[in-house]
PyMOL CGO cylinders between C-alpha atoms (Angstrom):
from pymol import cmd
from pymol.cgo import CYLINDER

trace = [
    CYLINDER, 16.03, -31.30, -100.26, 17.88, -33.16, -103.28, 0.3, 1, 1, 1, 1, 1, 1,
    CYLINDER, 17.88, -33.16, -103.28, 17.40, -36.99, -103.58, 0.3, 1, 1, 1, 1, 1, 1,
    CYLINDER, 17.40, -36.99, -103.58, 18.62, -38.85, -100.63, 0.3, 1, 1, 1, 1, 1, 1,
    CYLINDER, 18.62, -38.85, -100.63, 18.98, -42.55, -100.62, 0.3, 1, 1, 1, 1, 1, 1,
    CYLINDER, 18.98, -42.55, -100.62, 19.38, -45.00, -97.68, 0.3, 1, 1, 1, 1, 1, 1,
    CYLINDER, 19.38, -45.00, -97.68, 20.48, -48.59, -97.86, 0.3, 1, 1, 1, 1, 1, 1,
    CYLINDER, 20.48, -48.59, -97.86, 19.53, -50.81, -94.70, 0.3, 1, 1, 1, 1, 1, 1,
    CYLINDER, 19.53, -50.81, -94.70, 21.53, -54.31, -94.33, 0.3, 1, 1, 1, 1, 1, 1,
    CYLINDER, 21.53, -54.31, -94.33, 19.87, -56.83, -91.99, 0.3, 1, 1, 1, 1, 1, 1,
    CYLINDER, 19.87, -56.83, -91.99, 19.02, -60.50, -91.78, 0.3, 1, 1, 1, 1, 1, 1,
    CYLINDER, 19.02, -60.50, -91.78, 15.94, -61.93, -92.38, 0.3, 1, 1, 1, 1, 1, 1,
    CYLINDER, 15.94, -61.93, -92.38, 13.65, -61.58, -89.35, 0.3, 1, 1, 1, 1, 1, 1,
    CYLINDER, 13.65, -61.58, -89.35, 15.38, -58.68, -88.03, 0.3, 1, 1, 1, 1, 1, 1,
    CYLINDER, 15.38, -58.68, -88.03, 13.03, -56.16, -89.95, 0.3, 1, 1, 1, 1, 1, 1,
    CYLINDER, 13.03, -56.16, -89.95, 15.10, -54.21, -92.06, 0.3, 1, 1, 1, 1, 1, 1,
    CYLINDER, 15.10, -54.21, -92.06, 11.86, -53.96, -94.43, 0.3, 1, 1, 1, 1, 1, 1,
    CYLINDER, 11.86, -53.96, -94.43, 9.78, -52.99, -91.90, 0.3, 1, 1, 1, 1, 1, 1,
    CYLINDER, 9.78, -52.99, -91.90, 11.96, -50.27, -90.68, 0.3, 1, 1, 1, 1, 1, 1,
    CYLINDER, 11.96, -50.27, -90.68, 12.43, -48.81, -94.22, 0.3, 1, 1, 1, 1, 1, 1,
    CYLINDER, 12.43, -48.81, -94.22, 8.58, -48.75, -94.59, 0.3, 1, 1, 1, 1, 1, 1,
    CYLINDER, 8.58, -48.75, -94.59, 8.19, -47.10, -91.17, 0.3, 1, 1, 1, 1, 1, 1,
    CYLINDER, 8.19, -47.10, -91.17, 10.24, -44.49, -92.11, 0.3, 1, 1, 1, 1, 1, 1,
    CYLINDER, 10.24, -44.49, -92.11, 8.59, -44.08, -95.56, 0.3, 1, 1, 1, 1, 1, 1,
    CYLINDER, 8.59, -44.08, -95.56, 5.40, -43.94, -94.16, 0.3, 1, 1, 1, 1, 1, 1,
    CYLINDER, 5.40, -43.94, -94.16, 6.70, -41.20, -91.71, 0.3, 1, 1, 1, 1, 1, 1,
    CYLINDER, 6.70, -41.20, -91.71, 8.18, -39.29, -94.45, 0.3, 1, 1, 1, 1, 1, 1,
    CYLINDER, 8.18, -39.29, -94.45, 4.92, -39.39, -96.57, 0.3, 1, 1, 1, 1, 1, 1,
    CYLINDER, 4.92, -39.39, -96.57, 3.09, -37.80, -93.77, 0.3, 1, 1, 1, 1, 1, 1,
    CYLINDER, 3.09, -37.80, -93.77, 5.32, -34.68, -93.70, 0.3, 1, 1, 1, 1, 1, 1,
    CYLINDER, 5.32, -34.68, -93.70, 4.83, -34.21, -97.51, 0.3, 1, 1, 1, 1, 1, 1,
    CYLINDER, 4.83, -34.21, -97.51, 7.93, -35.79, -98.82, 0.3, 1, 1, 1, 1, 1, 1,
    CYLINDER, 7.93, -35.79, -98.82, 8.25, -38.12, -101.76, 0.3, 1, 1, 1, 1, 1, 1,
    CYLINDER, 8.25, -38.12, -101.76, 9.26, -41.22, -100.79, 0.3, 1, 1, 1, 1, 1, 1,
    CYLINDER, 9.26, -41.22, -100.79, 10.17, -44.97, -102.09, 0.3, 1, 1, 1, 1, 1, 1,
    CYLINDER, 10.17, -44.97, -102.09, 10.86, -47.84, -99.65, 0.3, 1, 1, 1, 1, 1, 1,
    CYLINDER, 10.86, -47.84, -99.65, 11.38, -51.22, -100.97, 0.3, 1, 1, 1, 1, 1, 1,
    CYLINDER, 11.38, -51.22, -100.97, 13.42, -54.50, -100.08, 0.3, 1, 1, 1, 1, 1, 1,
    CYLINDER, 13.42, -54.50, -100.08, 15.67, -56.68, -102.11, 0.3, 1, 1, 1, 1, 1, 1,
    CYLINDER, 15.67, -56.68, -102.11, 16.43, -60.28, -100.98, 0.3, 1, 1, 1, 1, 1, 1,
    CYLINDER, 16.43, -60.28, -100.98, 16.99, -63.67, -102.71, 0.3, 1, 1, 1, 1, 1, 1,
    CYLINDER, 16.99, -63.67, -102.71, 15.78, -66.52, -101.01, 0.3, 1, 1, 1, 1, 1, 1,
    CYLINDER, 15.78, -66.52, -101.01, 13.55, -65.45, -98.10, 0.3, 1, 1, 1, 1, 1, 1,
    CYLINDER, 13.55, -65.45, -98.10, 14.92, -67.14, -95.01, 0.3, 1, 1, 1, 1, 1, 1,
    CYLINDER, 14.92, -67.14, -95.01, 15.16, -65.83, -91.20, 0.3, 1, 1, 1, 1, 1, 1,
    CYLINDER, 15.16, -65.83, -91.20, 18.62, -64.93, -90.97, 0.3, 1, 1, 1, 1, 1, 1,
    CYLINDER, 18.62, -64.93, -90.97, 19.96, -64.45, -94.75, 0.3, 1, 1, 1, 1, 1, 1,
    CYLINDER, 19.96, -64.45, -94.75, 21.25, -61.12, -95.54, 0.3, 1, 1, 1, 1, 1, 1,
    CYLINDER, 21.25, -61.12, -95.54, 18.50, -58.81, -96.60, 0.3, 1, 1, 1, 1, 1, 1,
    CYLINDER, 18.50, -58.81, -96.60, 18.47, -55.19, -98.15, 0.3, 1, 1, 1, 1, 1, 1,
    CYLINDER, 18.47, -55.19, -98.15, 15.84, -52.43, -97.98, 0.3, 1, 1, 1, 1, 1, 1,
    CYLINDER, 15.84, -52.43, -97.98, 16.18, -48.98, -99.24, 0.3, 1, 1, 1, 1, 1, 1,
    CYLINDER, 16.18, -48.98, -99.24, 14.71, -45.52, -99.11, 0.3, 1, 1, 1, 1, 1, 1,
    CYLINDER, 14.71, -45.52, -99.11, 14.72, -42.63, -101.39, 0.3, 1, 1, 1, 1, 1, 1,
    CYLINDER, 14.72, -42.63, -101.39, 13.64, -39.27, -100.12, 0.3, 1, 1, 1, 1, 1, 1,
    CYLINDER, 13.64, -39.27, -100.12, 12.86, -36.14, -101.87, 0.3, 1, 1, 1, 1, 1, 1,
    CYLINDER, 12.86, -36.14, -101.87, 11.03, -32.97, -102.01, 0.3, 1, 1, 1, 1, 1, 1,
    CYLINDER, 11.03, -32.97, -102.01, 10.06, -33.74, -105.47, 0.3, 1, 1, 1, 1, 1, 1,
    CYLINDER, 10.06, -33.74, -105.47, 8.78, -36.66, -107.24, 0.3, 1, 1, 1, 1, 1, 1,
    CYLINDER, 8.78, -36.66, -107.24, 11.25, -39.33, -107.47, 0.3, 1, 1, 1, 1, 1, 1,
    CYLINDER, 11.25, -39.33, -107.47, 11.38, -40.47, -111.23, 0.3, 1, 1, 1, 1, 1, 1,
    CYLINDER, 11.38, -40.47, -111.23, 13.91, -43.29, -110.66, 0.3, 1, 1, 1, 1, 1, 1,
    CYLINDER, 13.91, -43.29, -110.66, 12.79, -47.03, -110.23, 0.3, 1, 1, 1, 1, 1, 1,
    CYLINDER, 12.79, -47.03, -110.23, 16.05, -48.79, -109.97, 0.3, 1, 1, 1, 1, 1, 1,
    CYLINDER, 16.05, -48.79, -109.97, 17.97, -50.30, -107.19, 0.3, 1, 1, 1, 1, 1, 1,
    CYLINDER, 17.97, -50.30, -107.19, 20.42, -47.96, -105.03, 0.3, 1, 1, 1, 1, 1, 1,
    CYLINDER, 20.42, -47.96, -105.03, 24.12, -48.06, -105.47, 0.3, 1, 1, 1, 1, 1, 1,
    CYLINDER, 24.12, -48.06, -105.47, 25.49, -45.24, -103.94, 0.3, 1, 1, 1, 1, 1, 1,
    CYLINDER, 25.49, -45.24, -103.94, 23.54, -44.19, -100.76, 0.3, 1, 1, 1, 1, 1, 1,
    CYLINDER, 23.54, -44.19, -100.76, 24.26, -41.35, -98.88, 0.3, 1, 1, 1, 1, 1, 1,
    CYLINDER, 24.26, -41.35, -98.88, 23.25, -43.16, -95.69, 0.3, 1, 1, 1, 1, 1, 1,
    CYLINDER, 23.25, -43.16, -95.69, 23.73, -46.68, -94.79, 0.3, 1, 1, 1, 1, 1, 1,
    CYLINDER, 23.73, -46.68, -94.79, 21.88, -48.50, -91.59, 0.3, 1, 1, 1, 1, 1, 1,
    CYLINDER, 21.88, -48.50, -91.59, 23.66, -51.81, -90.22, 0.3, 1, 1, 1, 1, 1, 1,
    CYLINDER, 23.66, -51.81, -90.22, 20.95, -53.98, -88.04, 0.3, 1, 1, 1, 1, 1, 1,
    CYLINDER, 20.95, -53.98, -88.04, 23.51, -56.89, -87.79, 0.3, 1, 1, 1, 1, 1, 1,
    CYLINDER, 23.51, -56.89, -87.79, 27.27, -56.04, -87.22, 0.3, 1, 1, 1, 1, 1, 1,
    CYLINDER, 27.27, -56.04, -87.22, 28.07, -59.46, -88.13, 0.3, 1, 1, 1, 1, 1, 1,
    CYLINDER, 28.07, -59.46, -88.13, 27.22, -58.39, -91.87, 0.3, 1, 1, 1, 1, 1, 1,
    CYLINDER, 27.22, -58.39, -91.87, 30.42, -56.39, -91.81, 0.3, 1, 1, 1, 1, 1, 1,
    CYLINDER, 30.42, -56.39, -91.81, 32.65, -59.64, -92.16, 0.3, 1, 1, 1, 1, 1, 1,
    CYLINDER, 32.65, -59.64, -92.16, 30.93, -60.90, -95.48, 0.3, 1, 1, 1, 1, 1, 1,
    CYLINDER, 30.93, -60.90, -95.48, 28.94, -57.96, -96.93, 0.3, 1, 1, 1, 1, 1, 1,
    CYLINDER, 28.94, -57.96, -96.93, 30.77, -54.75, -98.24, 0.3, 1, 1, 1, 1, 1, 1,
    CYLINDER, 30.77, -54.75, -98.24, 28.38, -52.54, -96.34, 0.3, 1, 1, 1, 1, 1, 1,
    CYLINDER, 28.38, -52.54, -96.34, 30.21, -49.36, -97.52, 0.3, 1, 1, 1, 1, 1, 1,
    CYLINDER, 30.21, -49.36, -97.52, 29.60, -50.04, -101.11, 0.3, 1, 1, 1, 1, 1, 1,
    CYLINDER, 29.60, -50.04, -101.11, 28.86, -47.15, -103.01, 0.3, 1, 1, 1, 1, 1, 1,
    CYLINDER, 28.86, -47.15, -103.01, 28.93, -44.98, -99.74, 0.3, 1, 1, 1, 1, 1, 1,
    CYLINDER, 28.93, -44.98, -99.74, 30.64, -41.68, -100.90, 0.3, 1, 1, 1, 1, 1, 1,
    CYLINDER, 30.64, -41.68, -100.90, 33.33, -39.76, -98.76, 0.3, 1, 1, 1, 1, 1, 1,
    CYLINDER, 33.33, -39.76, -98.76, 30.59, -37.61, -97.11, 0.3, 1, 1, 1, 1, 1, 1,
    CYLINDER, 30.59, -37.61, -97.11, 28.27, -40.47, -96.37, 0.3, 1, 1, 1, 1, 1, 1,
    CYLINDER, 28.27, -40.47, -96.37, 27.04, -41.65, -92.96, 0.3, 1, 1, 1, 1, 1, 1,
    CYLINDER, 27.04, -41.65, -92.96, 27.01, -45.17, -91.70, 0.3, 1, 1, 1, 1, 1, 1,
    CYLINDER, 27.01, -45.17, -91.70, 24.87, -46.07, -88.55, 0.3, 1, 1, 1, 1, 1, 1,
    CYLINDER, 24.87, -46.07, -88.55, 25.82, -49.27, -86.99, 0.3, 1, 1, 1, 1, 1, 1,
    CYLINDER, 25.82, -49.27, -86.99, 23.92, -51.48, -84.26, 0.3, 1, 1, 1, 1, 1, 1,
    CYLINDER, 23.92, -51.48, -84.26, 26.91, -52.62, -82.00, 0.3, 1, 1, 1, 1, 1, 1,
    CYLINDER, 26.91, -52.62, -82.00, 28.59, -52.34, -78.93, 0.3, 1, 1, 1, 1, 1, 1,
    CYLINDER, 28.59, -52.34, -78.93, 31.90, -51.01, -80.44, 0.3, 1, 1, 1, 1, 1, 1,
    CYLINDER, 31.90, -51.01, -80.44, 32.76, -47.35, -80.50, 0.3, 1, 1, 1, 1, 1, 1,
    CYLINDER, 32.76, -47.35, -80.50, 32.26, -45.31, -83.73, 0.3, 1, 1, 1, 1, 1, 1,
    CYLINDER, 32.26, -45.31, -83.73, 36.15, -45.28, -83.78, 0.3, 1, 1, 1, 1, 1, 1,
    CYLINDER, 36.15, -45.28, -83.78, 36.57, -48.92, -83.92, 0.3, 1, 1, 1, 1, 1, 1,
    CYLINDER, 36.57, -48.92, -83.92, 33.64, -49.36, -86.56, 0.3, 1, 1, 1, 1, 1, 1,
    CYLINDER, 33.64, -49.36, -86.56, 35.81, -46.53, -88.70, 0.3, 1, 1, 1, 1, 1, 1,
    CYLINDER, 35.81, -46.53, -88.70, 38.97, -48.60, -88.26, 0.3, 1, 1, 1, 1, 1, 1,
    CYLINDER, 38.97, -48.60, -88.26, 37.32, -52.04, -89.06, 0.3, 1, 1, 1, 1, 1, 1,
    CYLINDER, 37.32, -52.04, -89.06, 35.56, -50.82, -92.22, 0.3, 1, 1, 1, 1, 1, 1,
    CYLINDER, 35.56, -50.82, -92.22, 38.65, -48.90, -93.25, 0.3, 1, 1, 1, 1, 1, 1,
    CYLINDER, 38.65, -48.90, -93.25, 36.71, -45.63, -93.56, 0.3, 1, 1, 1, 1, 1, 1,
    CYLINDER, 36.71, -45.63, -93.56, 38.50, -42.19, -93.77, 0.3, 1, 1, 1, 1, 1, 1,
    CYLINDER, 38.50, -42.19, -93.77, 36.16, -39.39, -94.07, 0.3, 1, 1, 1, 1, 1, 1,
    CYLINDER, 36.16, -39.39, -94.07, 32.72, -40.60, -93.73, 0.3, 1, 1, 1, 1, 1, 1,
    CYLINDER, 32.72, -40.60, -93.73, 30.87, -40.19, -90.39, 0.3, 1, 1, 1, 1, 1, 1,
    CYLINDER, 30.87, -40.19, -90.39, 30.07, -43.27, -88.43, 0.3, 1, 1, 1, 1, 1, 1,
    CYLINDER, 30.07, -43.27, -88.43, 27.25, -43.50, -85.76, 0.3, 1, 1, 1, 1, 1, 1,
    CYLINDER, 27.25, -43.50, -85.76, 26.97, -46.36, -83.47, 0.3, 1, 1, 1, 1, 1, 1,
    CYLINDER, 26.97, -46.36, -83.47, 23.84, -47.42, -81.07, 0.3, 1, 1, 1, 1, 1, 1,
    CYLINDER, 23.84, -47.42, -81.07, 23.44, -50.71, -79.03, 0.3, 1, 1, 1, 1, 1, 1,
    CYLINDER, 23.44, -50.71, -79.03, 20.12, -51.58, -80.55, 0.3, 1, 1, 1, 1, 1, 1,
    CYLINDER, 20.12, -51.58, -80.55, 20.23, -55.11, -79.83, 0.3, 1, 1, 1, 1, 1, 1,
    CYLINDER, 20.23, -55.11, -79.83, 20.67, -54.35, -76.19, 0.3, 1, 1, 1, 1, 1, 1,
    CYLINDER, 20.67, -54.35, -76.19, 17.95, -51.75, -76.21, 0.3, 1, 1, 1, 1, 1, 1,
    CYLINDER, 17.95, -51.75, -76.21, 15.63, -54.19, -78.02, 0.3, 1, 1, 1, 1, 1, 1,
    CYLINDER, 15.63, -54.19, -78.02, 16.40, -56.92, -75.77, 0.3, 1, 1, 1, 1, 1, 1,
    CYLINDER, 16.40, -56.92, -75.77, 15.84, -54.80, -72.49, 0.3, 1, 1, 1, 1, 1, 1,
    CYLINDER, 15.84, -54.80, -72.49, 12.71, -53.23, -73.91, 0.3, 1, 1, 1, 1, 1, 1,
    CYLINDER, 12.71, -53.23, -73.91, 10.86, -55.72, -76.15, 0.3, 1, 1, 1, 1, 1, 1,
    CYLINDER, 10.86, -55.72, -76.15, 12.70, -58.76, -74.30, 0.3, 1, 1, 1, 1, 1, 1,
    CYLINDER, 12.70, -58.76, -74.30, 14.05, -60.07, -78.01, 0.3, 1, 1, 1, 1, 1, 1,
    CYLINDER, 14.05, -60.07, -78.01, 16.59, -58.90, -80.54, 0.3, 1, 1, 1, 1, 1, 1,
    CYLINDER, 16.59, -58.90, -80.54, 14.78, -56.88, -82.93, 0.3, 1, 1, 1, 1, 1, 1,
    CYLINDER, 14.78, -56.88, -82.93, 16.76, -53.99, -83.65, 0.3, 1, 1, 1, 1, 1, 1,
    CYLINDER, 16.76, -53.99, -83.65, 14.65, -52.43, -86.54, 0.3, 1, 1, 1, 1, 1, 1,
    CYLINDER, 14.65, -52.43, -86.54, 12.72, -49.98, -84.51, 0.3, 1, 1, 1, 1, 1, 1,
    CYLINDER, 12.72, -49.98, -84.51, 15.57, -48.67, -82.21, 0.3, 1, 1, 1, 1, 1, 1,
    CYLINDER, 15.57, -48.67, -82.21, 17.74, -48.27, -85.46, 0.3, 1, 1, 1, 1, 1, 1,
    CYLINDER, 17.74, -48.27, -85.46, 14.80, -46.19, -86.97, 0.3, 1, 1, 1, 1, 1, 1,
    CYLINDER, 14.80, -46.19, -86.97, 15.13, -44.00, -83.72, 0.3, 1, 1, 1, 1, 1, 1,
    CYLINDER, 15.13, -44.00, -83.72, 18.68, -43.64, -84.34, 0.3, 1, 1, 1, 1, 1, 1,
    CYLINDER, 18.68, -43.64, -84.34, 18.34, -42.74, -87.85, 0.3, 1, 1, 1, 1, 1, 1,
    CYLINDER, 18.34, -42.74, -87.85, 16.12, -39.79, -87.52, 0.3, 1, 1, 1, 1, 1, 1,
    CYLINDER, 16.12, -39.79, -87.52, 18.59, -38.40, -84.69, 0.3, 1, 1, 1, 1, 1, 1,
    CYLINDER, 18.59, -38.40, -84.69, 21.57, -38.67, -86.99, 0.3, 1, 1, 1, 1, 1, 1,
    CYLINDER, 21.57, -38.67, -86.99, 19.86, -37.84, -90.52, 0.3, 1, 1, 1, 1, 1, 1,
    CYLINDER, 19.86, -37.84, -90.52, 17.67, -34.73, -89.43, 0.3, 1, 1, 1, 1, 1, 1,
    CYLINDER, 17.67, -34.73, -89.43, 15.36, -35.76, -92.20, 0.3, 1, 1, 1, 1, 1, 1,
    CYLINDER, 15.36, -35.76, -92.20, 12.28, -35.98, -90.60, 0.3, 1, 1, 1, 1, 1, 1,
    CYLINDER, 12.28, -35.98, -90.60, 11.20, -33.99, -87.18, 0.3, 1, 1, 1, 1, 1, 1,
    CYLINDER, 11.20, -33.99, -87.18, 11.10, -36.67, -84.06, 0.3, 1, 1, 1, 1, 1, 1,
    CYLINDER, 11.10, -36.67, -84.06, 7.72, -36.23, -82.79, 0.3, 1, 1, 1, 1, 1, 1,
    CYLINDER, 7.72, -36.23, -82.79, 5.76, -36.47, -85.97, 0.3, 1, 1, 1, 1, 1, 1,
    CYLINDER, 5.76, -36.47, -85.97, 7.56, -39.27, -87.12, 0.3, 1, 1, 1, 1, 1, 1,
    CYLINDER, 7.56, -39.27, -87.12, 7.05, -41.06, -83.44, 0.3, 1, 1, 1, 1, 1, 1,
    CYLINDER, 7.05, -41.06, -83.44, 3.23, -40.51, -84.00, 0.3, 1, 1, 1, 1, 1, 1,
    CYLINDER, 3.23, -40.51, -84.00, 3.16, -42.07, -87.49, 0.3, 1, 1, 1, 1, 1, 1,
    CYLINDER, 3.16, -42.07, -87.49, 5.02, -44.99, -86.35, 0.3, 1, 1, 1, 1, 1, 1,
    CYLINDER, 5.02, -44.99, -86.35, 2.93, -45.32, -83.29, 0.3, 1, 1, 1, 1, 1, 1,
    CYLINDER, 2.93, -45.32, -83.29, -0.10, -45.29, -85.65, 0.3, 1, 1, 1, 1, 1, 1,
    CYLINDER, -0.10, -45.29, -85.65, 1.28, -47.76, -87.98, 0.3, 1, 1, 1, 1, 1, 1,
    CYLINDER, 1.28, -47.76, -87.98, 2.10, -50.15, -85.06, 0.3, 1, 1, 1, 1, 1, 1,
    CYLINDER, 2.10, -50.15, -85.06, -1.50, -49.66, -83.56, 0.3, 1, 1, 1, 1, 1, 1,
    CYLINDER, -1.50, -49.66, -83.56, -2.79, -51.00, -87.37, 0.3, 1, 1, 1, 1, 1, 1,
    CYLINDER, -2.79, -51.00, -87.37, -0.19, -53.98, -87.25, 0.3, 1, 1, 1, 1, 1, 1,
    CYLINDER, -0.19, -53.98, -87.25, -0.64, -54.98, -83.75, 0.3, 1, 1, 1, 1, 1, 1,
    CYLINDER, -0.64, -54.98, -83.75, -4.22, -53.77, -83.00, 0.3, 1, 1, 1, 1, 1, 1,
    CYLINDER, -4.22, -53.77, -83.00, -4.66, -56.10, -80.05, 0.3, 1, 1, 1, 1, 1, 1,
    CYLINDER, -4.66, -56.10, -80.05, -1.06, -55.87, -78.53, 0.3, 1, 1, 1, 1, 1, 1,
    CYLINDER, -1.06, -55.87, -78.53, -0.51, -52.38, -76.84, 0.3, 1, 1, 1, 1, 1, 1,
    CYLINDER, -0.51, -52.38, -76.84, 2.55, -53.52, -75.18, 0.3, 1, 1, 1, 1, 1, 1,
    CYLINDER, 2.55, -53.52, -75.18, 4.15, -54.21, -78.40, 0.3, 1, 1, 1, 1, 1, 1,
    CYLINDER, 4.15, -54.21, -78.40, 3.51, -50.78, -79.82, 0.3, 1, 1, 1, 1, 1, 1,
    CYLINDER, 3.51, -50.78, -79.82, 4.52, -49.21, -76.33, 0.3, 1, 1, 1, 1, 1, 1,
    CYLINDER, 4.52, -49.21, -76.33, 7.63, -51.10, -76.40, 0.3, 1, 1, 1, 1, 1, 1,
    CYLINDER, 7.63, -51.10, -76.40, 8.57, -50.00, -79.84, 0.3, 1, 1, 1, 1, 1, 1,
    CYLINDER, 8.57, -50.00, -79.84, 8.03, -46.64, -79.03, 0.3, 1, 1, 1, 1, 1, 1,
    CYLINDER, 8.03, -46.64, -79.03, 9.96, -46.60, -75.90, 0.3, 1, 1, 1, 1, 1, 1,
    CYLINDER, 9.96, -46.60, -75.90, 13.06, -48.41, -77.91, 0.3, 1, 1, 1, 1, 1, 1,
    CYLINDER, 13.06, -48.41, -77.91, 12.61, -45.64, -80.37, 0.3, 1, 1, 1, 1, 1, 1,
    CYLINDER, 12.61, -45.64, -80.37, 13.27, -42.81, -78.02, 0.3, 1, 1, 1, 1, 1, 1,
    CYLINDER, 13.27, -42.81, -78.02, 15.90, -44.64, -76.01, 0.3, 1, 1, 1, 1, 1, 1,
    CYLINDER, 15.90, -44.64, -76.01, 18.01, -45.07, -79.47, 0.3, 1, 1, 1, 1, 1, 1,
    CYLINDER, 18.01, -45.07, -79.47, 17.29, -41.77, -80.72, 0.3, 1, 1, 1, 1, 1, 1,
    CYLINDER, 17.29, -41.77, -80.72, 19.01, -40.63, -77.01, 0.3, 1, 1, 1, 1, 1, 1,
    CYLINDER, 19.01, -40.63, -77.01, 21.75, -42.87, -77.14, 0.3, 1, 1, 1, 1, 1, 1,
    CYLINDER, 21.75, -42.87, -77.14, 23.21, -43.04, -80.68, 0.3, 1, 1, 1, 1, 1, 1,
    CYLINDER, 23.21, -43.04, -80.68, 26.58, -41.39, -81.02, 0.3, 1, 1, 1, 1, 1, 1,
    CYLINDER, 26.58, -41.39, -81.02, 29.53, -40.70, -82.90, 0.3, 1, 1, 1, 1, 1, 1,
]
cmd.load_cgo(trace, "trace")
């Protein structure tokens, strides 16, 4: 695989950085080379944040920001009103949005012509399973489905292992996030 770049858009507290890191950890375990890093200004809840991934079969020698991602993941659809989430997205790029809208509606809203749009209601999934609007792990499941960059079961095992380390005494959080990932993987569509 040639170098592929992903840009995550979210708001502080939604877990964009965590999702990029979980994706990176899972990719490393498959033998891929990966970079995962955030970019944000004043760290505060609700402020726009970006996170990034680079993934390749060869060592990655670039250490700069990502300006032309092949895939864009939008955790908060309200960002599309104030941030150009399609900036640098090539004609054959992919955008994945957490929304109740259809892919066609998002494509029209963003004035896209040839890019592929995928949608999943990650917030609904998160609220129903985790009892709070934290769309990062559902969006990770959707990303795995639409990108086909990683095999689902090994990625899921990697994420579960990382979540057990992060929440050693809270198995319900781990179980809920795994369930949310699975559900978004199944529900994402164009």
